[in-house]
N, C-alpha and C positions, 0 to 999 in steps of 0.2 A: 723651378717649376713646381707649383703646388702639388700636382698630381705625383711627381716623383717623391716629393717629401712624404705623402700619404703612402705610397707604396713601400718606402724605405720602413716606416713605421709599422704598417699593418700586415704586409705580405709575409714576414718572416723569411724572406729569402734574400740572397744577394742580388742586387740590381746593378745592371749594366746598361749604360746609355751609349749606343752607337751614334756618333754625332759628327758633323762635317767640321765643326770648330768647337774646340774645348771651351766651356763656359764656366769661369771662376766663381760665378754666382750660384752654382748648383752644389748641393750638399756634398761634402767631401766623401761621404759614406757612399755615395753613388759612383760607381766605377766607370768613368767616362773613357771610351775608346775613340780615337779618331779614325773616321772611315778611310781617310787618306792613307793611313798605315797598312792597309791590307786590301783594299778594293780599289780597282783601276779600270772598270769597265763601265762607267757611269751611262746607263740607259741606252748603250750602244746595241744591245740585244733586243730592245724592245721599242725601237724608234718607230715602228709602224702602228703604236698605239692610236686608237681612233679619237681619243679625247685629249690631244696634246694641248688644246687651247684652254682648257677648263682650269682656272685657278693657277695658271703658271706651271701647267704640267702636272697638276696634282695626281692624277691617276697614273701617270708614268712613274711618279716617285713611290706610290704606294705599292706598284708592282715591282719595281726595282729592289725594293727592301727585301724581298726574298732572296735575290741573288746575294744581297749584302749579308744577310743573316747566313746564308749557305756557306759563303767564304769564311765568315768569322768563326762559326762552330767548327768548321774542317780544320781551320788553322789552330784552333785551341783544343782540339780533341775533345769537344764536348758531345756527350752522348745524349743528353736530353736536357731540355729547356722550356721555360714558358716564354712567349713573346706576348707583350701587351701593348695595345695602342695607348698613346699619351693621354688621350682623353677618357681614360677609364678609372674608376676607383677600383683598387685591387684590395681585397680583404685577405685574411690569412689563407694562403694556398700551400703551406708548407708540408701539409700531410697528403696533398692531392696525387702527387707522382706515384706514391705507394698504391694508392687505390686504382688509378688509371693503368699503371704498368700491370696489374693483374688482369686487366681486360683485354689488352692487345699491344701490339707495336705498330707505330705509323704516326698519324696526324690526328689530334683531337681538337675540334673546331666547331664553334656555334654555327648554326645554319637556320636562317629565318624564311627561306622559300625553298622549294624543291631545286631550284637552279642557282642559289645564292648563298654563300657563306660570308660571314662577317668576322674578321680576324681581330675582334675586340680583346679576346683572351685565348690563346692558342697553346696547346701542349704538344711537343713532339719528342718521342723517345726512340725514334729510328730515323737517323739523319739522312739515310738513302731516299726517304720519301720526300725530303725537302730538295735534293739533287733531282729527283725525277719530276718534281713540280716544276723547277726552273727549266729543265729540258722540255717539258710540255709547253711552257710559254713560248719558247723559241720556235717549236714545231707547229704552233697553232696561232700564227699572226692574225688571222681573221677574227680570232675570239677575243682580241685585246680591248674590248669595251672598257673594263676595269677589272681590278683584282677579285672583286666579290664574285663576279660571274665566272672569272677564270677558276677560282677555287671551287665553285659550285659544280662546274663541269668536270674538274679533275677529281673531285671526291666522288661524284657519281660513276666515273670510269674506273675508280679504284676503290671499290667497297671494302675490300679485305683488309686494306690498310688506312682506311678513313673511318673515324668514329665521331659521330655527331653529338656533341654535348648537348644536354637537355636544356631548353629555355621554358618560358611560359607556355609556349605552344604544345610542349610535350604532354600537357594535361588535357588536351583536346583530343579524343580518341579517333576523330575523323581526319586528323592531319595526315599527310602523305610522306612524312619524313620518319625514318627509323632512328628515333633518338635513344641514346643510352638511358638505362633506368636510372632515374635521379637518386634512388636509394643506394646503388652501387657507387655513386660519385659523392654521396652524402651532401648533395646540394644541387643547385641549377646555376645557369650562367645567363648572362644578358648578351644578346647579339646587338640590339639597338633598342627594342620596343620598351623595356622596363625604364631605361634611362630617360627616354624621351617622354614616357608618361609621367615620371617623377619630376623631371627638371626641364622639360621642353626641348625643342630642336635648336639647331644651330642658327642663330639669327641672320647668318648670311644666306640661309635658305627661305628667308621671308622678308617681305617689305613691310610688315605688320608688326604691332607688339607681340612678344612671345609670351604665351602662357603654358603651364604644364598641364598635365592630363591629356597630352597629344596621344592620338591613336594611330600607331603604325599600321599601315595597310596590310603588312604580312603577318602581323600577330593573329594567332587563332584562338586566343583566349582573352576573355573580358577582364581586364586589369581592374576595372571598376569594382569587381567583386572581392578584390583582395585587401588584406590588412597588411600594412608594412611596419616594420620596426627597423631603425637605422640609426647608427651612431658611429661616426669617424673616430670620435675620441676614444670610444670603448671598443672599436673594431668589430663591429657585427652588423649584419644586414640579413633580414628575414622577410620573406614574402609567404604569407599564410603559415608562418612558423617553419618554413623550409629555408635552410641556408642558402644565401646568395653569394657567390664567390667574387662577383664583379659587378659594376654598374657602369654602362657606357654613357658618359655625360655628354651627350651629343651638343648641348648648348654651352659647354666649356666653362661653367660658372663655379670653378673650384675655389675661388677666393670666397665666395659667399658659403660654400659648403662647409668650410672649417669654422665658421660661426655656428657652434652647436646650438645656440637658442633659436637661431634662424632655422636651422635644419630641421629641429624638434618641431617647431611651429608648422613648417611646411608639411611634413610628414602627418602631424596630427590633422590639418586641414584635408589632406588627400583621404585619410581614413574616414572623415566625416563628409566625403563626397564633394569637397569644395575644391575649386582650382586657385592658383596663385599666379600673379603677373611675375614673370621671370626677368624680363628686360623690356623697356619701352622701345628699344630698337630704333630710336631716332636718328641714329648716325648712319643707317644702311645707305649705301651709295650705289648699289647694284653691282 
């Protein structure tokens, strides 16, 4: 997977992939762990999820991952870790734990609306918060629309142990979310809006050709005003000269992104207020 290759090169962290079946094609530097070796409760605790029919139980799987993570870190005595979704570009996060540990203990997560978190890049330095979240899921079956709203409601109810990582909306003084100060984090994070603006949305969510410069309905800052600098090869991403730790590539175009010339051209067009066709999307079947 191209996103894993990029994370291995750029994150400067050990990378574990919890996977249902070991894939010999994945870089050997990525430490693959079979879920079957430690987790035996597949979806049984969240079978009342309201969206079981969406993409073969997609939302059940995204919720079940927190039970899987909880079992894995407890079994391996892991006290702090990052969790990244596979459709994210991860840049250097190696010095981030030291900064976040000074802020508090719990879960550090991006939030794009008052009621919704997106686990694009998450840091946890108190494993009991993960156990508490799993218990919350079981105890609140009526809230199981999807993991984003579960996380949103849980963090709202546990403010002392929940720290909201700053995204682009943190620069709008009228937003209703108490973001961490980006200077204390030495950068900002992407929930979804930045990646959608740069690279477009998931083609499965549209029956039309996909262009970039998509405007997420929850973003409270006009990304048109921003200047971007980005290089996967050189391992940096900046938005208005502020460090960006991750980019949520909603459109999943990782193979295009490793073409440095294509990426440079796309970013230059964005900075000149021009949009780019990402995919014709002609194979969409609904």
